[in-house]
N, C-alpha and C positions, 0 to 999 in steps of 0.2 A: 853392077847392081845399083838401081836408082835409090832404093831405100833399104837400109839394114838396121833393124832394131836388135840390140845385143844385150842380153841379160839385164833388162830394164826393170827397175823398181820405181813405182810411183806412189808417193805417200802424201798424206795431209796432216798438218799439225793444227789442233784447235787452240783456242785462247788459253786453255789450262795446260797446254803443252803435251796433251795426249796425241799419239800418232796412230793414224789409220792407214793401213797398207792397201792401196787400191789395185795395184798391179805388182806381181812378184816374179822376178826372173823371167821376163817375157823376151823371147827371141823370135823374130819374124823377118822375112825378106820379101821384097816386091820389086819387080823389074818392069821396064817399059813394055807396054802391050798387055799387061796382066791386070786383072781385077781380083784383088784379095778381099774376100768377105770374112769379117770377124763377127761371129755369132755368139750369143749367150744371153741369159736373162738379165734383167735390170740389176745393176750392182756387181756384174761379173768383172768389170774393169776395162771393158772394151773401149768405152769413150775416153777414159783416162789415158789409155795408151795412144789413141788416135789424136787427141788434142795435145798430147805431149810432143808430137812430131814437129809442129811449128811453135811449140811453147805457148799455146793458147790458154792453158790453165793459169788462173791467177796465182802468183807466187810472191809472198805467202798467200794462202796456206799450203799450196802444193810445193813439193820439192822432190828431187830425184837422187836418192842416196846411192844408187848403183846403176851402172849400165851406160850405153851410148846409143844415140840415134844418128846414124850416118845418112845424110841426104846428099847424094852425089859425092860421097866420100868425105863430107864435112859434118862434124858433130854439131847438131843444132842446139844441144844442151850447153855448149860452151860458146855459142855465138853471142856477139853483142846485140843490143836491141836494134842498133842501126842495121846490122847485117840481117837480123830477122825481118825487119820491116821491108828490106829490099827483096826478100824472097816471098813473103806473104802476099798473096794475090797475084804476084807476077809468076812465080815458079811453083807455088803451092796454093791451089784454090780450095775453098771450103764451102760445102753446102751444109748449113746447120739444121738441126732438128726443128727449131722453132723460127721460121722466117720473120714473123712479126716481132720477135724479140731481138732479131739481128739487124733488121732494117731500121733506119732512123725514122721515127714517126713525124719528125719536124721538117723533113725534106722530101721533095718530090722524087718519084722513082727515077726519072730521067737524070736528075741532078746527081743522084747517088751513083748511078752507073758512069756518068761523065767524070765525076771526081775519082772514081776507081781507076779509070783509064789514065787521067792526067797525072795521077800519083806515080805511075810507072812508065808512061810513054811520053816522048817529046812530040806533041802534036797540038794543033790549034783546038780551041774549045768547040768550034763548029765541026771539025773532023771527028772529035771525040763524041759529039752528040750524034753524028751520022752513024758512027760505029755502035753506039748504044741502041739506036733505033733498029739497026740491022740485027742485032742480037736479040732484041725483044721479039722481032719477027721470027728469028731462028728457033726460039723456044716455044713458038706457037701462040704468042699473045696477039690477039686480033687488034687492029688499028693501033700500032705501036706509038704513033705520035700522040694520040689521045691518052693512052695509058701512061706515057712518059710524064705528063703533067699531073698525074694523080698522086695522092699520098698513099702509103701502104695500107691504111685502114679502109681505103676505098676499093681495095681489091679482095677477091676471095682468097681462101687459104691456098688453093691450087695455083692461082695466079701469082701470089706472093712467092711460092716455092719456085715457080718458073723464073721469076725475077732473080732469086738467089742463084739458080743454076746459070742464068745468063751472066751474072756478076762473077761467078766462080770460073766460068769457062771462056769468057770473052778475050782474056789475055793469053789463052792457050797455054795453061800451066803444064809443067811436066808431071805433076802429081795432083790429083783431085781427091780430097778427103770428103766423103759423104757420110755424115753422122746421122743415122736414122732419118734419111731424107724423105721418107713417105709416111712417117708415123701419124701425122695430123691430117692425112688425106683420106677421102673415101676411096673405095676399091677402084672405081672407074678412073678417077684422077690419078691414083697411084700407078695404075698400069700405063697411063699416058706419060707420066714423069719418068718411069723406068725405061720406056721405049726411047724417050728423048735423050736421057743420059747415055744410053747404049749407042744411039745414033751419033751423038756428038763426041763420044769418046774416041780420041785419035789413036792410031796404031802405035805411035811413038810416045804415048803418055801412059800413065798408070792410075788406077783408082783403088783407094782404100775405102771399102764399103763397110760401115758399121751398122748392124741391125740385129734385132731379135727375131726377125721374120724370115723363116727358112724359105718361104716362097720367093721372097725378094732375092735371096742368095742363089736359089736354083736358076733364076732368070738371068742374073748378072755375072756371077763370080766365075772366074777360071780356076781359082784356088780358094781354099777356105781354112779358117782356124776356128776352133771352138774354145771359148774361155769360160771358166767357172771359178768363183772365189779368187779372182785376180790372177789366175794361172792359165796358160795355154795347155789344155789337156788332150787335144787331138788336132792334127793338121791333115789336109788332103790335097794332093795335086790334081785329083780328078773328082770334082763335085758329084758327078753321076755315080761313081763307085762309092763315095761316102754315103749318099742317100740309100744306096742299095745294101750297103754292109758297113754301118758305123761300128767302130771298134770299142769306143768307151761307153760304159753304161749310161752316163749322163747324155751323151750324144744320142743314144737309142731312145732315151726318155724324151728328149727334145723333139725328135722326129715323130715319135708316137703321139705326143701331145698335139703337134701340128696336124697330123692326120686325123686325130679325133675331132679337132675343131673344124676341119674341113667338112666332116660328116654331119655336124650339128646344124 
């Protein structure tokens, strides 16, 4: 099993010492070749769980009072920062919800991709740059050489998200965490990004897909989990069967609302 989340609690402590429980007793598994979609409304705890996998939540205020996150058999919650840095980017790639907030506004696109490669691979800067340009082309960015010298604010939201996907996938990670990867995109660009992620997903890697959009899940996921108020309330090994016959009332309400919005 590539990823095993076992009885995980994720909490946040504010300056007054008050504790908010974002995720409660969450257990999920994900193996190579699978796409696990975690769905739920805002505040359900799905992003807190996914960002905990590589300990990307700022700590403090975040802490994990209970549970384990086993990535390839090793608990990431007990890893040193050096160990975490070694797997972030290299073995665990992340596509964040807001690419503009994740890309450095002070550095050119190409330089950011090159530095990502050089951080984990022993190669010359020219070889890393060639790799960066190749991946900009793979994610469908026209004229990669020209885009590589642009700054993030000079690209559209869809282009920025494509850069994030290239950065997350270029080192061929074992696990891709995609946290609301299409939220800021219009419908046309969203469809293009989903097709791209599906095409570039390798059979021996896994994807943890976090979204509130059931349409995205229906296109991408091979398995899914529904979260509400920090808890997993339903899982399904067959997404088609889930959409046809959800078991939990909250799941039925989510699907009903999604279908209502499609008709408007």
